[in-house]
Structure formats: structure tokens, C-alpha cells
C-alpha positions in Angstrom: 122.1 -25.3 37.9 120.7 -25.5 41.1 119.8 -21.8 40.9 118.2 -22.1 37.7 115.2 -25.0 39.7 115.3 -22.2 42.6 114.4 -19.6 40.8 110.7 -19.4 39.9 109.5 -18.7 36.0 107.4 -15.6 36.6 106.3 -15.2 33.3 104.6 -18.8 33.2 103.1 -19.0 36.6 101.7 -14.8 35.2 100.2 -16.9 32.8 98.9 -19.7 34.6 97.1 -17.5 37.0 95.8 -15.5 34.4 94.2 -18.2 32.9 93.1 -19.5 35.9 91.1 -16.9 37.5 90.0 -16.0 33.9 88.4 -19.9 33.2 86.8 -19.3 36.9 85.7 -15.9 36.0 84.2 -16.8 32.6 82.7 -20.0 34.5 80.6 -17.8 37.0 79.9 -15.3 34.5 78.4 -17.4 31.8 76.2 -19.1 34.3 75.0 -15.8 35.2 74.5 -14.7 32.3 72.5 -17.5 30.5 68.8 -15.7 31.2 70.0 -12.6 29.0 70.3 -15.6 26.4 66.9 -17.3 24.9 68.5 -20.8 25.3 67.6 -20.3 29.2 64.0 -20.3 27.6 63.8 -23.1 25.5 66.6 -25.1 26.7 67.2 -27.7 28.8 68.7 -28.0 32.1 71.5 -30.1 30.2 71.3 -27.8 27.0 71.9 -25.0 29.4 75.0 -26.6 31.5 76.6 -27.4 27.8 76.6 -24.3 26.7 78.0 -22.6 29.3 81.0 -25.3 29.9 81.3 -25.3 25.6 81.5 -21.0 26.1 83.6 -20.6 28.8 86.4 -23.1 27.2 86.2 -20.7 24.2 86.5 -17.5 26.2 89.9 -19.7 27.9 91.3 -19.7 24.2 90.1 -16.3 23.2 91.8 -14.8 26.3 94.8 -17.2 25.9 95.6 -16.4 22.0 94.8 -12.6 23.0 97.8 -12.8 26.0 100.0 -14.7 23.8 99.4 -12.5 20.6 99.8 -9.5 23.3 103.8 -11.0 24.3 104.2 -11.5 20.8 103.3 -8.1 19.8 104.5 -6.2 22.6 107.8 -8.5 23.4 108.4 -7.6 26.7 110.9 -10.4 27.6 111.0 -9.3 31.4 106.6 -9.4 31.2 104.9 -9.5 33.7 107.9 -7.5 35.3 108.3 -4.4 32.6 105.8 -3.6 29.8 102.6 -5.0 32.2 100.3 -2.4 30.7 100.9 -2.6 27.0 100.5 -6.4 27.0 97.6 -6.5 29.4 96.0 -3.4 27.2 96.7 -5.3 23.6 95.3 -8.5 25.1 92.1 -6.8 26.3 92.1 -4.9 23.0 92.1 -8.1 21.1 89.6 -10.3 23.4 87.3 -7.5 23.6 87.1 -6.7 19.4 87.2 -10.4 19.2 84.0 -10.7 21.3 82.5 -7.9 19.0 83.1 -9.7 16.1 82.0 -13.2 17.5 78.6 -11.8 18.4 77.9 -10.1 15.3 78.8 -13.0 13.7 76.7 -16.1 15.7 73.3 -13.2 16.5 73.4 -11.7 13.1 75.0 -14.0 10.9 75.0 -17.4 11.5 72.0 -17.4 14.2 73.4 -19.7 16.4 72.6 -17.7 19.6 70.2 -14.9 20.5 69.6 -12.4 22.9 66.4 -12.8 25.4 64.3 -9.6 25.5 66.8 -9.1 28.8 70.0 -8.4 27.2 70.6 -4.8 26.9 72.4 -4.2 23.4 74.5 -1.6 22.0 72.2 0.0 19.6 74.5 0.5 16.8 75.5 -2.7 16.8 73.7 -5.3 18.2 76.2 -6.6 20.5 74.8 -7.3 23.9 76.0 -5.6 27.2 77.0 -8.2 29.4 79.7 -9.9 26.9 81.5 -6.8 26.5 80.7 -6.3 30.2 82.3 -9.9 30.8 85.3 -8.9 28.2 86.8 -5.6 30.3 86.2 -7.0 33.7 87.2 -10.3 33.6 90.7 -10.2 32.0 91.3 -6.4 33.8 90.9 -9.0 37.2 93.4 -11.5 35.5 96.2 -8.8 34.9 95.5 -7.6 37.8 95.7 -11.1 40.4 98.5 -11.9 38.1 100.8 -8.3 38.4 99.5 -8.6 42.4 100.7 -12.4 42.8 104.1 -12.0 40.6 105.3 -8.3 42.1 103.6 -8.3 45.4 105.0 -5.1 46.8 105.4 -3.3 43.7 101.6 -3.8 43.5 100.5 -3.1 46.9 102.7 0.5 46.1 101.7 0.7 42.8 97.7 0.2 44.1 98.5 2.9 46.8 100.0 5.4 44.1 97.9 4.7 41.2 100.6 3.5 39.1 101.7 0.5 37.5 105.4 0.1 37.0 
């Protein structure tokens, strides 16, 4: 019985680390990209802070839901030690896909927010490049941090030879 309590739950630890990096990374990114939205010019300081915090909360929910769905779909009982890349790739694809849909819905259909002239967009979609880069960069960093912390010796070796077990 004591052995059960002594062994850390690496899956839960990896998820915690992933969510922590997602939250911090998205909080920083949301504030940094605020000048790319018209709210930066039209909103008060309070409205800008509330919007960035609201969007960060949504980002955390999207990333967490994407990870949960990926874990269910990929069905790796020993994640993050096995099938790490399929889970990470699936979660990132889900988060990226949702972001494309959400940006389109909120910019074009609902008009709940709008880009400033500073936001570079994809011509065929009109989706901002900053939110797309956000959903490629931050989850990748979060997965890297999770994996590196859970399997430090394997991660170090993997980084040296370019593979992830």
C-alpha cells in the first residue's frame, strides 16, 4: 500500500505541467497580441485586461479539452511515456482546428471582436496569423515541458538525436 502512495502519477503530473505552461504562455501571448485587435484602440484599460483574462481562460479550456480528447482517442495507458507524439499531435491539431473555426465565427459571423490593421491574416480564411501561431507555439512548448519533466533522461537523449520515444 505504501508503494502506491510513493509512486507519482506521471500522467496527472504531465497534465498539470501542460496546463500550467498553457495558462502562463497564453496569458503572456494574449496581452502581447492585444495591439493586433481593435479593442486595443477602442477599449479602456479595464476592458483590455478583462478581455485578455477571459481569452486566456478560454485558451486553457480549449487546450485542456483538446488534450483530454486526444488522450481518449489515442488511448495510451502509459502516456506520457508511450505514444507521446500521437497524443501531442492530436491535441495540437484539435486546438488549431478549433482556433480556425472560432476566429472565423467571432470575426466574420458574430463580429464579437475584430482585428486591427496590424494583424496579418491568411488571405483565403481571413484568420489572424497571431492566433494561429499561438496555437502552434504554446501547446508545443507545453508538451515539451511535460515530456521533459516526466522523462528527463529520455528527453535529454531524445533531444540530442532528434527523436521522442
